[in-house]
mmCIF file of the N, C-alpha and C atoms, coordinates in Angstrom:
data_MODEL
# 
_entry.id   MODEL 
# 
loop_
_atom_site.group_PDB 
_atom_site.id 
_atom_site.type_symbol 
_atom_site.label_atom_id 
_atom_site.label_alt_id 
_atom_site.label_comp_id 
_atom_site.label_asym_id 
_atom_site.label_entity_id 
_atom_site.label_seq_id 
_atom_site.pdbx_PDB_ins_code 
_atom_site.Cartn_x 
_atom_site.Cartn_y 
_atom_site.Cartn_z 
_atom_site.occupancy 
_atom_site.B_iso_or_equiv 
_atom_site.pdbx_formal_charge 
_atom_site.auth_seq_id 
_atom_site.auth_comp_id 
_atom_site.auth_asym_id 
_atom_site.auth_atom_id 
_atom_site.pdbx_PDB_model_num 
ATOM 1   N N  . MET A 1 1  ? 13.915 -9.927  -4.789  1.00 0.00 ? 1  MET A N  1 
ATOM 2   C CA . MET A 1 1  ? 12.615 -10.511 -4.519  1.00 0.00 ? 1  MET A CA 1 
ATOM 3   C C  . MET A 1 1  ? 11.503 -9.390  -3.838  1.00 0.00 ? 1  MET A C  1 
ATOM 4   N N  . TYR A 1 2  ? 12.144 -8.623  -2.917  1.00 0.00 ? 2  TYR A N  1 
ATOM 5   C CA . TYR A 1 2  ? 10.723 -7.527  -2.237  1.00 0.00 ? 2  TYR A CA 1 
ATOM 6   C C  . TYR A 1 2  ? 10.970 -6.069  -2.838  1.00 0.00 ? 2  TYR A C  1 
ATOM 7   N N  . ARG A 1 3  ? 11.590 -6.065  -3.808  1.00 0.00 ? 3  ARG A N  1 
ATOM 8   C CA . ARG A 1 3  ? 11.623 -4.651  -4.965  1.00 0.00 ? 3  ARG A CA 1 
ATOM 9   C C  . ARG A 1 3  ? 10.173 -3.909  -5.126  1.00 0.00 ? 3  ARG A C  1 
ATOM 10  N N  . ASN A 1 4  ? 9.441  -4.655  -5.152  1.00 0.00 ? 4  ASN A N  1 
ATOM 11  C CA . ASN A 1 4  ? 7.783  -3.855  -5.111  1.00 0.00 ? 4  ASN A CA 1 
ATOM 12  C C  . ASN A 1 4  ? 7.323  -3.201  -3.636  1.00 0.00 ? 4  ASN A C  1 
ATOM 13  N N  . GLU A 1 5  ? 7.488  -4.008  -3.157  1.00 0.00 ? 5  GLU A N  1 
ATOM 14  C CA . GLU A 1 5  ? 7.513  -3.819  -1.024  1.00 0.00 ? 5  GLU A CA 1 
ATOM 15  C C  . GLU A 1 5  ? 8.475  -2.633  -1.015  1.00 0.00 ? 5  GLU A C  1 
ATOM 16  N N  . ILE A 1 6  ? 9.358  -2.444  -1.479  1.00 0.00 ? 6  ILE A N  1 
ATOM 17  C CA . ILE A 1 6  ? 10.573 -1.538  -1.071  1.00 0.00 ? 6  ILE A CA 1 
ATOM 18  C C  . ILE A 1 6  ? 9.893  -0.295  -1.721  1.00 0.00 ? 6  ILE A C  1 
ATOM 19  N N  . ALA A 1 7  ? 9.501  -0.113  -3.169  1.00 0.00 ? 7  ALA A N  1 
ATOM 20  C CA . ALA A 1 7  ? 8.957  0.922   -3.344  1.00 0.00 ? 7  ALA A CA 1 
ATOM 21  C C  . ALA A 1 7  ? 7.576  1.617   -2.857  1.00 0.00 ? 7  ALA A C  1 
ATOM 22  N N  . ARG A 1 8  ? 7.279  0.286   -2.556  1.00 0.00 ? 8  ARG A N  1 
ATOM 23  C CA . ARG A 1 8  ? 6.032  1.285   -2.056  1.00 0.00 ? 8  ARG A CA 1 
ATOM 24  C C  . ARG A 1 8  ? 6.331  1.959   -0.608  1.00 0.00 ? 8  ARG A C  1 
ATOM 25  N N  . THR A 1 9  ? 7.037  1.406   -0.077  1.00 0.00 ? 9  THR A N  1 
ATOM 26  C CA . THR A 1 9  ? 7.478  1.620   1.400   1.00 0.00 ? 9  THR A CA 1 
ATOM 27  C C  . THR A 1 9  ? 8.447  2.974   1.230   1.00 0.00 ? 9  THR A C  1 
ATOM 28  N N  . SER A 1 10 ? 8.879  3.096   0.743   1.00 0.00 ? 10 SER A N  1 
ATOM 29  C CA . SER A 1 10 ? 9.984  4.178   0.478   1.00 0.00 ? 10 SER A CA 1 
ATOM 30  C C  . SER A 1 10 ? 9.350  5.144   -0.428  1.00 0.00 ? 10 SER A C  1 
ATOM 31  N N  . TYR A 1 11 ? 8.143  5.132   -1.060  1.00 0.00 ? 11 TYR A N  1 
ATOM 32  C CA . TYR A 1 11 ? 7.531  6.343   -1.117  1.00 0.00 ? 11 TYR A CA 1 
ATOM 33  C C  . TYR A 1 11 ? 6.203  6.870   -0.136  1.00 0.00 ? 11 TYR A C  1 
ATOM 34  N N  . LEU A 1 12 ? 6.165  5.734   0.566   1.00 0.00 ? 12 LEU A N  1 
ATOM 35  C CA . LEU A 1 12 ? 5.079  6.203   2.047   1.00 0.00 ? 12 LEU A CA 1 
ATOM 36  C C  . LEU A 1 12 ? 6.002  6.554   2.775   1.00 0.00 ? 12 LEU A C  1 
ATOM 37  N N  . LYS A 1 13 ? 7.121  6.356   3.022   1.00 0.00 ? 13 LYS A N  1 
ATOM 38  C CA . LYS A 1 13 ? 8.104  7.018   4.353   1.00 0.00 ? 13 LYS A CA 1 
ATOM 39  C C  . LYS A 1 13 ? 8.711  8.404   3.459   1.00 0.00 ? 13 LYS A C  1 
ATOM 40  N N  . SER A 1 14 ? 8.809  8.603   2.473   1.00 0.00 ? 14 SER A N  1 
ATOM 41  C CA . SER A 1 14 ? 8.514  10.037  1.638   1.00 0.00 ? 14 SER A CA 1 
ATOM 42  C C  . SER A 1 14 ? 7.796  10.745  1.709   1.00 0.00 ? 14 SER A C  1 
ATOM 43  N N  . LYS A 1 15 ? 6.453  10.548  1.860   1.00 0.00 ? 15 LYS A N  1 
ATOM 44  C CA . LYS A 1 15 ? 5.573  11.031  2.170   1.00 0.00 ? 15 LYS A CA 1 
ATOM 45  C C  . LYS A 1 15 ? 5.224  11.666  3.644   1.00 0.00 ? 15 LYS A C  1 
ATOM 46  N N  . VAL A 1 16 ? 5.673  10.575  4.793   1.00 0.00 ? 16 VAL A N  1 
ATOM 47  C CA . VAL A 1 16 ? 6.138  11.068  5.926   1.00 0.00 ? 16 VAL A CA 1 
ATOM 48  C C  . VAL A 1 16 ? 7.119  12.280  5.979   1.00 0.00 ? 16 VAL A C  1 
ATOM 49  N N  . LEU A 1 17 ? 7.887  11.344  5.814   1.00 0.00 ? 17 LEU A N  1 
ATOM 50  C CA . LEU A 1 17 ? 8.977  13.003  6.041   1.00 0.00 ? 17 LEU A CA 1 
ATOM 51  C C  . LEU A 1 17 ? 8.973  14.222  5.083   1.00 0.00 ? 17 LEU A C  1 
ATOM 52  N N  . GLU A 1 18 ? 8.461  13.996  4.216   1.00 0.00 ? 18 GLU A N  1 
ATOM 53  C CA . GLU A 1 18 ? 7.896  15.790  3.664   1.00 0.00 ? 18 GLU A CA 1 
ATOM 54  C C  . GLU A 1 18 ? 6.800  16.004  4.635   1.00 0.00 ? 18 GLU A C  1 
ATOM 55  N N  . THR A 1 19 ? 5.664  15.686  5.523   1.00 0.00 ? 19 THR A N  1 
ATOM 56  C CA . THR A 1 19 ? 4.750  16.212  5.870   1.00 0.00 ? 19 THR A CA 1 
ATOM 57  C C  . THR A 1 19 ? 5.678  16.445  7.489   1.00 0.00 ? 19 THR A C  1 
ATOM 58  N N  . SER A 1 20 ? 6.572  15.788  7.870   1.00 0.00 ? 20 SER A N  1 
ATOM 59  C CA . SER A 1 20 ? 7.449  15.992  9.446   1.00 0.00 ? 20 SER A CA 1 
ATOM 60  C C  . SER A 1 20 ? 8.224  17.014  8.674   1.00 0.00 ? 20 SER A C  1 
ATOM 61  N N  . GLY A 1 21 ? 8.813  18.149  8.041   1.00 0.00 ? 21 GLY A N  1 
ATOM 62  C CA . GLY A 1 21 ? 9.262  18.794  7.266   1.00 0.00 ? 21 GLY A CA 1 
ATOM 63  C C  . GLY A 1 21 ? 11.059 18.253  6.236   1.00 0.00 ? 21 GLY A C  1 
ATOM 64  N N  . SER A 1 22 ? 10.810 16.875  7.073   1.00 0.00 ? 22 SER A N  1 
ATOM 65  C CA . SER A 1 22 ? 12.429 16.848  6.012   1.00 0.00 ? 22 SER A CA 1 
ATOM 66  C C  . SER A 1 22 ? 12.237 16.571  4.674   1.00 0.00 ? 22 SER A C  1 
ATOM 67  N N  . VAL A 1 23 ? 12.226 17.848  4.344   1.00 0.00 ? 23 VAL A N  1 
ATOM 68  C CA . VAL A 1 23 ? 11.925 17.768  2.353   1.00 0.00 ? 23 VAL A CA 1 
ATOM 69  C C  . VAL A 1 23 ? 12.990 17.027  1.627   1.00 0.00 ? 23 VAL A C  1 
ATOM 70  N N  . GLU A 1 24 ? 14.304 17.418  1.894   1.00 0.00 ? 24 GLU A N  1 
ATOM 71  C CA . GLU A 1 24 ? 15.460 16.797  1.325   1.00 0.00 ? 24 GLU A CA 1 
ATOM 72  C C  . GLU A 1 24 ? 15.435 15.319  1.028   1.00 0.00 ? 24 GLU A C  1 
ATOM 73  N N  . GLN A 1 25 ? 15.125 14.964  2.262   1.00 0.00 ? 25 GLN A N  1 
ATOM 74  C CA . GLN A 1 25 ? 14.960 13.621  2.843   1.00 0.00 ? 25 GLN A CA 1 
ATOM 75  C C  . GLN A 1 25 ? 14.196 12.609  1.943   1.00 0.00 ? 25 GLN A C  1 
ATOM 76  N N  . ALA A 1 26 ? 12.803 13.300  2.174   1.00 0.00 ? 26 ALA A N  1 
ATOM 77  C CA . ALA A 1 26 ? 11.743 13.348  1.553   1.00 0.00 ? 26 ALA A CA 1 
ATOM 78  C C  . ALA A 1 26 ? 12.240 12.986  -0.444  1.00 0.00 ? 26 ALA A C  1 
ATOM 79  N N  . THR A 1 27 ? 12.613 13.788  -0.682  1.00 0.00 ? 27 THR A N  1 
ATOM 80  C CA . THR A 1 27 ? 13.137 13.986  -2.132  1.00 0.00 ? 27 THR A CA 1 
ATOM 81  C C  . THR A 1 27 ? 13.316 12.878  -2.296  1.00 0.00 ? 27 THR A C  1 
ATOM 82  N N  . GLN A 1 28 ? 14.793 12.470  -1.836  1.00 0.00 ? 28 GLN A N  1 
ATOM 83  C CA . GLN A 1 28 ? 15.593 11.630  -2.133  1.00 0.00 ? 28 GLN A CA 1 
ATOM 84  C C  . GLN A 1 28 ? 15.174 10.255  -2.079  1.00 0.00 ? 28 GLN A C  1 
ATOM 85  N N  . LEU A 1 29 ? 14.457 10.162  -1.053  1.00 0.00 ? 29 LEU A N  1 
ATOM 86  C CA . LEU A 1 29 ? 13.420 8.770   -0.682  1.00 0.00 ? 29 LEU A CA 1 
ATOM 87  C C  . LEU A 1 29 ? 12.637 8.527   -1.985  1.00 0.00 ? 29 LEU A C  1 
ATOM 88  N N  . ARG A 1 30 ? 12.015 9.514   -2.261  1.00 0.00 ? 30 ARG A N  1 
ATOM 89  C CA . ARG A 1 30 ? 10.887 9.759   -3.464  1.00 0.00 ? 30 ARG A CA 1 
ATOM 90  C C  . ARG A 1 30 ? 11.611 9.204   -4.639  1.00 0.00 ? 30 ARG A C  1 
ATOM 91  N N  . ALA A 1 31 ? 13.009 9.623   -4.972  1.00 0.00 ? 31 ALA A N  1 
ATOM 92  C CA . ALA A 1 31 ? 13.514 9.679   -6.099  1.00 0.00 ? 31 ALA A CA 1 
ATOM 93  C C  . ALA A 1 31 ? 13.784 8.313   -6.397  1.00 0.00 ? 31 ALA A C  1 
ATOM 94  N N  . GLU A 1 32 ? 14.427 7.552   -5.269  1.00 0.00 ? 32 GLU A N  1 
ATOM 95  C CA . GLU A 1 32 ? 14.881 6.117   -5.156  1.00 0.00 ? 32 GLU A CA 1 
ATOM 96  C C  . GLU A 1 32 ? 13.225 5.261   -5.541  1.00 0.00 ? 32 GLU A C  1 
ATOM 97  N N  . ALA A 1 33 ? 12.261 5.422   -4.636  1.00 0.00 ? 33 ALA A N  1 
ATOM 98  C CA . ALA A 1 33 ? 11.194 4.913   -5.005  1.00 0.00 ? 33 ALA A CA 1 
ATOM 99  C C  . ALA A 1 33 ? 10.483 4.886   -6.173  1.00 0.00 ? 33 ALA A C  1 
ATOM 100 N N  . ILE A 1 34 ? 10.754 5.829   -7.200  1.00 0.00 ? 34 ILE A N  1 
ATOM 101 C CA . ILE A 1 34 ? 10.217 6.053   -8.420  1.00 0.00 ? 34 ILE A CA 1 
ATOM 102 C C  . ILE A 1 34 ? 11.244 5.228   -9.584  1.00 0.00 ? 34 ILE A C  1 
ATOM 103 N N  . GLU A 1 35 ? 12.583 5.244   -9.242  1.00 0.00 ? 35 GLU A N  1 
ATOM 104 C CA . GLU A 1 35 ? 13.575 4.905   -9.829  1.00 0.00 ? 35 GLU A CA 1 
ATOM 105 C C  . GLU A 1 35 ? 13.083 3.129   -9.504  1.00 0.00 ? 35 GLU A C  1 
ATOM 106 N N  . ILE A 1 36 ? 13.131 2.580   -8.551  1.00 0.00 ? 36 ILE A N  1 
ATOM 107 C CA . ILE A 1 36 ? 12.752 1.073   -8.616  1.00 0.00 ? 36 ILE A CA 1 
ATOM 108 C C  . ILE A 1 36 ? 11.355 1.065   -8.946  1.00 0.00 ? 36 ILE A C  1 
ATOM 109 N N  . ARG A 1 37 ? 10.423 1.749   -9.304  1.00 0.00 ? 37 ARG A N  1 
ATOM 110 C CA . ARG A 1 37 ? 8.961  1.665   -10.100 1.00 0.00 ? 37 ARG A CA 1 
ATOM 111 C C  . ARG A 1 37 ? 9.524  1.417   -11.466 1.00 0.00 ? 37 ARG A C  1 
ATOM 112 N N  . SER A 1 38 ? 10.328 2.420   -11.745 1.00 0.00 ? 38 SER A N  1 
ATOM 113 C CA . SER A 1 38 ? 10.801 2.539   -13.542 1.00 0.00 ? 38 SER A CA 1 
ATOM 114 C C  . SER A 1 38 ? 11.230 1.492   -13.667 1.00 0.00 ? 38 SER A C  1 
ATOM 115 N N  . THR A 1 39 ? 12.286 0.291   -12.939 1.00 0.00 ? 39 THR A N  1 
ATOM 116 C CA . THR A 1 39 ? 13.037 -0.508  -13.025 1.00 0.00 ? 39 THR A CA 1 
ATOM 117 C C  . THR A 1 39 ? 12.171 -1.996  -13.534 1.00 0.00 ? 39 THR A C  1 
ATOM 118 N N  . ILE A 1 40 ? 11.148 -1.694  -12.279 1.00 0.00 ? 40 ILE A N  1 
ATOM 119 C CA . ILE A 1 40 ? 10.283 -2.732  -12.159 1.00 0.00 ? 40 ILE A CA 1 
ATOM 120 C C  . ILE A 1 40 ? 9.006  -2.618  -13.191 1.00 0.00 ? 40 ILE A C  1 
ATOM 121 N N  . LEU A 1 41 ? 8.498  -1.977  -13.796 1.00 0.00 ? 41 LEU A N  1 
ATOM 122 C CA . LEU A 1 41 ? 8.153  -1.725  -15.031 1.00 0.00 ? 41 LEU A CA 1 
ATOM 123 C C  . LEU A 1 41 ? 8.185  -1.963  -16.304 1.00 0.00 ? 41 LEU A C  1 
ATOM 124 N N  . GLY A 1 42 ? 9.733  -1.454  -16.419 1.00 0.00 ? 42 GLY A N  1 
ATOM 125 C CA . GLY A 1 42 ? 10.553 -1.267  -17.629 1.00 0.00 ? 42 GLY A CA 1 
ATOM 126 C C  . GLY A 1 42 ? 10.254 0.213   -18.139 1.00 0.00 ? 42 GLY A C  1 
ATOM 127 N N  . LYS A 1 43 ? 9.699  0.703   -17.926 1.00 0.00 ? 43 LYS A N  1 
ATOM 128 C CA . LYS A 1 43 ? 9.574  2.296   -18.120 1.00 0.00 ? 43 LYS A CA 1 
ATOM 129 C C  . LYS A 1 43 ? 10.000 3.335   -17.431 1.00 0.00 ? 43 LYS A C  1 
ATOM 130 N N  . PRO A 1 44 ? 10.420 4.663   -17.920 1.00 0.00 ? 44 PRO A N  1 
ATOM 131 C CA . PRO A 1 44 ? 10.428 6.036   -17.407 1.00 0.00 ? 44 PRO A CA 1 
ATOM 132 C C  . PRO A 1 44 ? 9.121  6.281   -16.980 1.00 0.00 ? 44 PRO A C  1 
ATOM 133 N N  . THR A 1 45 ? 9.102  7.156   -15.810 1.00 0.00 ? 45 THR A N  1 
ATOM 134 C CA . THR A 1 45 ? 7.760  7.469   -14.913 1.00 0.00 ? 45 THR A CA 1 
ATOM 135 C C  . THR A 1 45 ? 8.367  8.998   -14.791 1.00 0.00 ? 45 THR A C  1 
ATOM 136 N N  . THR A 1 46 ? 7.536  9.650   -14.762 1.00 0.00 ? 46 THR A N  1 
ATOM 137 C CA . THR A 1 46 ? 7.202  10.926  -14.557 1.00 0.00 ? 46 THR A CA 1 
ATOM 138 C C  . THR A 1 46 ? 6.556  11.169  -12.868 1.00 0.00 ? 46 THR A C  1 
ATOM 139 N N  . VAL A 1 47 ? 7.543  12.020  -12.476 1.00 0.00 ? 47 VAL A N  1 
ATOM 140 C CA . VAL A 1 47 ? 6.940  12.291  -10.684 1.00 0.00 ? 47 VAL A CA 1 
ATOM 141 C C  . VAL A 1 47 ? 5.146  12.925  -11.073 1.00 0.00 ? 47 VAL A C  1 
ATOM 142 N N  . GLU A 1 48 ? 5.114  13.690  -11.747 1.00 0.00 ? 48 GLU A N  1 
ATOM 143 C CA . GLU A 1 48 ? 3.705  14.097  -11.603 1.00 0.00 ? 48 GLU A CA 1 
ATOM 144 C C  . GLU A 1 48 ? 2.714  13.321  -11.129 1.00 0.00 ? 48 GLU A C  1 
ATOM 145 N N  . ASN A 1 49 ? 3.113  12.565  -12.409 1.00 0.00 ? 49 ASN A N  1 
ATOM 146 C CA . ASN A 1 49 ? 1.787  11.350  -12.483 1.00 0.00 ? 49 ASN A CA 1 
ATOM 147 C C  . ASN A 1 49 ? 1.517  10.194  -11.149 1.00 0.00 ? 49 ASN A C  1 
ATOM 148 N N  . LEU A 1 50 ? 2.529  10.567  -10.105 1.00 0.00 ? 50 LEU A N  1 
ATOM 149 C CA . LEU A 1 50 ? 2.145  9.349   -9.407  1.00 0.00 ? 50 LEU A CA 1 
ATOM 150 C C  . LEU A 1 50 ? 1.339  9.400   -8.663  1.00 0.00 ? 50 LEU A C  1 
ATOM 151 N N  . THR A 1 51 ? 0.679  8.580   -8.033  1.00 0.00 ? 51 THR A N  1 
ATOM 152 C CA . THR A 1 51 ? -0.118 8.461   -6.842  1.00 0.00 ? 51 THR A CA 1 
ATOM 153 C C  . THR A 1 51 ? 0.450  7.586   -5.624  1.00 0.00 ? 51 THR A C  1 
ATOM 154 N N  . GLU A 1 52 ? 0.022  7.508   -4.817  1.00 0.00 ? 52 GLU A N  1 
ATOM 155 C CA . GLU A 1 52 ? -0.184 6.098   -3.725  1.00 0.00 ? 52 GLU A CA 1 
ATOM 156 C C  . GLU A 1 52 ? -0.267 4.983   -4.325  1.00 0.00 ? 52 GLU A C  1 
ATOM 157 N N  . ASP A 1 53 ? -1.787 5.347   -5.189  1.00 0.00 ? 53 ASP A N  1 
ATOM 158 C CA . ASP A 1 53 ? -2.143 4.261   -5.990  1.00 0.00 ? 53 ASP A CA 1 
ATOM 159 C C  . ASP A 1 53 ? -0.860 3.299   -6.793  1.00 0.00 ? 53 ASP A C  1 
ATOM 160 N N  . ASP A 1 54 ? -0.391 4.212   -7.592  1.00 0.00 ? 54 ASP A N  1 
ATOM 161 C CA . ASP A 1 54 ? 0.495  3.405   -8.645  1.00 0.00 ? 54 ASP A CA 1 
ATOM 162 C C  . ASP A 1 54 ? 1.542  2.761   -7.709  1.00 0.00 ? 54 ASP A C  1 
ATOM 163 N N  . PHE A 1 55 ? 1.908  2.447   -6.391  1.00 0.00 ? 55 PHE A N  1 
ATOM 164 C CA . PHE A 1 55 ? 2.745  2.421   -5.933  1.00 0.00 ? 55 PHE A CA 1 
ATOM 165 C C  . PHE A 1 55 ? 2.095  1.072   -4.982  1.00 0.00 ? 55 PHE A C  1 
ATOM 166 N N  . ASP A 1 56 ? 0.745  1.423   -4.584  1.00 0.00 ? 56 ASP A N  1 
ATOM 167 C CA . ASP A 1 56 ? 0.093  0.280   -4.375  1.00 0.00 ? 56 ASP A CA 1 
ATOM 168 C C  . ASP A 1 56 ? -0.381 -1.288  -5.452  1.00 0.00 ? 56 ASP A C  1 
ATOM 169 N N  . ASP A 1 57 ? -0.418 -0.888  -6.156  1.00 0.00 ? 57 ASP A N  1 
ATOM 170 C CA . ASP A 1 57 ? -0.658 -1.697  -7.598  1.00 0.00 ? 57 ASP A CA 1 
ATOM 171 C C  . ASP A 1 57 ? 0.521  -2.660  -7.473  1.00 0.00 ? 57 ASP A C  1 
ATOM 172 N N  . LEU A 1 58 ? 2.084  -2.296  -7.075  1.00 0.00 ? 58 LEU A N  1 
ATOM 173 C CA . LEU A 1 58 ? 2.820  -2.788  -7.382  1.00 0.00 ? 58 LEU A CA 1 
ATOM 174 C C  . LEU A 1 58 ? 2.957  -4.329  -6.156  1.00 0.00 ? 58 LEU A C  1 
ATOM 175 N N  . VAL A 1 59 ? 2.827  -3.962  -4.961  1.00 0.00 ? 59 VAL A N  1 
ATOM 176 C CA . VAL A 1 59 ? 2.122  -4.964  -4.511  1.00 0.00 ? 59 VAL A CA 1 
ATOM 177 C C  . VAL A 1 59 ? 0.964  -6.686  -4.817  1.00 0.00 ? 59 VAL A C  1 
ATOM 178 N N  . THR A 1 60 ? 1.445  -7.420  -4.849  1.00 0.00 ? 60 THR A N  1 
ATOM 179 C CA . THR A 1 60 ? 0.559  -8.755  -5.375  1.00 0.00 ? 60 THR A CA 1 
ATOM 180 C C  . THR A 1 60 ? -0.270 -9.027  -4.442  1.00 0.00 ? 60 THR A C  1 
ATOM 181 N N  . PHE A 1 61 ? -0.104 -8.849  -2.870  1.00 0.00 ? 61 PHE A N  1 
ATOM 182 C CA . PHE A 1 61 ? -0.942 -9.469  -2.254  1.00 0.00 ? 61 PHE A CA 1 
ATOM 183 C C  . PHE A 1 61 ? -0.713 -8.678  -0.600  1.00 0.00 ? 61 PHE A C  1 
ATOM 184 N N  . TRP A 1 62 ? -1.664 -8.728  0.083   1.00 0.00 ? 62 TRP A N  1 
ATOM 185 C CA . TRP A 1 62 ? -1.839 -8.306  1.100   1.00 0.00 ? 62 TRP A CA 1 
ATOM 186 C C  . TRP A 1 62 ? -1.942 -9.289  1.955   1.00 0.00 ? 62 TRP A C  1 
ATOM 187 N N  . SER A 1 63 ? -1.367 -9.417  3.486   1.00 0.00 ? 63 SER A N  1 
ATOM 188 C CA . SER A 1 63 ? -1.216 -10.117 4.601   1.00 0.00 ? 63 SER A CA 1 
ATOM 189 C C  . SER A 1 63 ? -1.989 -9.471  5.638   1.00 0.00 ? 63 SER A C  1 
ATOM 190 N N  . LYS A 1 64 ? -2.659 -9.894  6.470   1.00 0.00 ? 64 LYS A N  1 
ATOM 191 C CA . LYS A 1 64 ? -2.967 -9.335  8.000   1.00 0.00 ? 64 LYS A CA 1 
ATOM 192 C C  . LYS A 1 64 ? -1.934 -9.323  9.158   1.00 0.00 ? 64 LYS A C  1 
# 
C-alpha cells in the first residue's frame, strides 16, 4: 500500500547516510529502494540513470 512512499523515503535516507559517511548502509538502502521502484514499475532500472525526481514521481499526492 505504501510501497511508493517507502521507495522514495528509502532513497532519500540513503542520500543522507552517504553524506554522513555511512556509505555501506547507504548503498544497501539505495539498492532496496531501487528494487521496490523496479517492482512498482514492472521493469528493471539501472542505478546510473536514477535521480531524486524519479522517486518523487512515484508519489501521487503530497499533503502539508
